C-alpha positions in Angstrom: 129.0 96.1 54.6 127.5 97.2 51.1 124.1 96.3 52.4 124.6 98.7 55.3 125.7 101.5 52.9 123.3 101.0 50.1 120.4 99.0 51.6 117.1 100.4 52.3 116.4 101.9 55.6 114.0 100.0 57.6 110.6 101.7 58.0 108.7 101.8 61.3 106.4 98.8 61.7 102.7 98.7 62.8 101.8 96.2 65.6 98.2 95.4 66.1 97.7 94.4 69.8 94.6 92.4 70.5 92.9 91.7 73.8 94.5 89.0 75.9 91.1 88.0 77.5 87.4 88.2 77.1 86.0 90.9 79.3 86.1 94.7 79.6 88.6 97.3 78.5 90.3 99.2 81.3 92.4 102.3 80.7 96.0 101.8 82.1 95.6 105.0 84.1 92.6 103.5 85.9 94.4 100.3 87.1 94.5 100.2 90.9 98.3 99.9 91.2 100.6 102.8 90.7 103.3 100.7 89.0 100.9 100.3 86.1 98.6 103.4 86.3 101.6 105.8 86.5 103.1 103.9 83.6 106.4 103.1 85.5 106.8 99.9 83.4 105.6 101.4 80.2 102.4 102.4 78.4 99.6 100.1 77.4 96.1 99.1 78.5 94.3 96.6 80.8 91.5 94.2 80.6 89.1 93.0 83.4 88.8 89.3 82.5 85.4 87.7 82.3 87.0 84.2 82.6 90.4 82.6 83.4 91.9 82.2 79.9 94.8 84.6 78.8 95.9 84.5 75.1 98.6 86.1 73.3 97.8 89.6 72.1 100.4 89.6 69.3 102.2 87.3 67.0 105.7 86.6 68.2 107.9 84.7 70.5 107.6 84.1 74.3 110.6 85.8 75.9 109.7 85.0 79.5 107.2 83.1 81.6 107.5 84.2 85.2 108.1 81.3 87.6 104.9 82.2 89.4 103.1 82.0 86.0 101.3 85.3 86.6 103.1 87.2 83.8 104.3 86.5 80.4 106.8 88.5 78.2 106.4 88.4 74.5 108.4 90.0 71.6 106.2 90.6 68.6 107.5 89.7 65.2 107.9 93.4 64.6 110.1 93.8 67.7 107.5 95.2 70.2 108.1 93.9 73.8 104.9 93.2 75.5 104.2 92.2 79.2 100.9 90.5 80.1 100.5 90.7 83.9 97.6 88.6 85.1 95.9 90.3 88.0 97.2 92.7 90.6 99.4 91.5 93.5 99.3 87.9 92.1 103.0 87.3 92.4 102.4 86.5 96.1 100.3 83.5 95.0 103.5 81.7 94.0 101.8 80.2 90.9 99.0 78.6 92.9 95.9 78.7 90.6 97.9 79.4 87.4 98.7 77.0 84.6 101.1 78.0 81.9 100.5 76.6 78.4 103.6 78.3 76.8 107.3 78.3 77.5 110.3 80.6 76.8 111.1 80.4 73.1 107.7 79.3 72.0 106.2 81.0 69.0 102.6 82.3 69.4 99.9 83.8 67.2 97.4 86.4 68.5 94.8 84.4 70.3 97.0 81.4 71.3 96.3 80.3 74.8 99.2 81.2 77.2 97.9 80.8 80.7 94.7 79.6 82.5 94.0 80.9 86.0 91.4 80.2 88.7 89.4 83.4 88.8 87.9 82.7 92.3 91.3 82.0 93.8 92.7 85.1 92.4 89.8 87.1 93.7 90.3 85.6 97.2 94.1 85.8 97.4 95.0 88.8 95.3 93.9 92.3 94.8 92.2 92.0 91.5 92.1 90.0 88.2 92.6 93.2 86.2 95.3 92.2 83.6 97.6 95.0 82.4 99.2 94.7 78.9 102.3 96.9 78.9 104.7 97.9 76.2 107.9 97.7 78.3 110.5 99.3 76.0 109.3 102.8 75.4 112.4 103.8 73.2 111.2 101.3 70.5 107.8 103.0 70.2 107.0 106.1 68.0 103.3 106.1 68.6 100.5 104.2 70.4 96.9 104.5 69.4 94.5 102.8 71.8 91.2 102.1 70.2 87.8 103.1 71.7 86.5 99.8 72.9 84.4 98.6 75.8 83.8 94.8 75.7 86.7 92.7 74.3 87.2 89.3 72.9 90.3 87.3 73.5 92.6 87.4 70.5 90.0 89.1 68.4 89.3 92.6 69.5 92.0 95.1 68.4 92.9 97.3 71.3 95.9 99.2 70.3 98.0 100.0 67.2 101.6 100.6 68.1 104.2 101.9 65.7 107.7 100.6 66.5 111.2 101.4 65.2 112.8 98.4 63.5 115.0 96.5 65.9 
């Protein structure tokens, strides 16, 4: 109780969000799916992957791996909730062509391999391989600064700086 009364107030934290894939940056508003482009799930960015490897964009803990393995939820160490959604309309593939390398509760660093997917299969059976990265809990965020980047490297290229309120 004394800690609550006299303790320091937690300051907002900066989260550096890196690219989840090698490829090209895509503005979230340019994603060919209104759920993402109209930011219904939250703000963020997307990447057009050059290969089938998806890595963690932040250091944190895996909160969810969808049964279809097409999406992974992560909570950064600073408390930012991040959804990495591999491709558009890939849920209908029921996990075919996806291999998860992480499970719920696993700790990850930025750049750790989370999912591999068959690019050709996704291109044949889904709308696109474009991979949105969405910050799903808007009320945690005080600011988002998306970097001016074109080509991105998995786990290396800084794409966004997000300021979050302490959780």
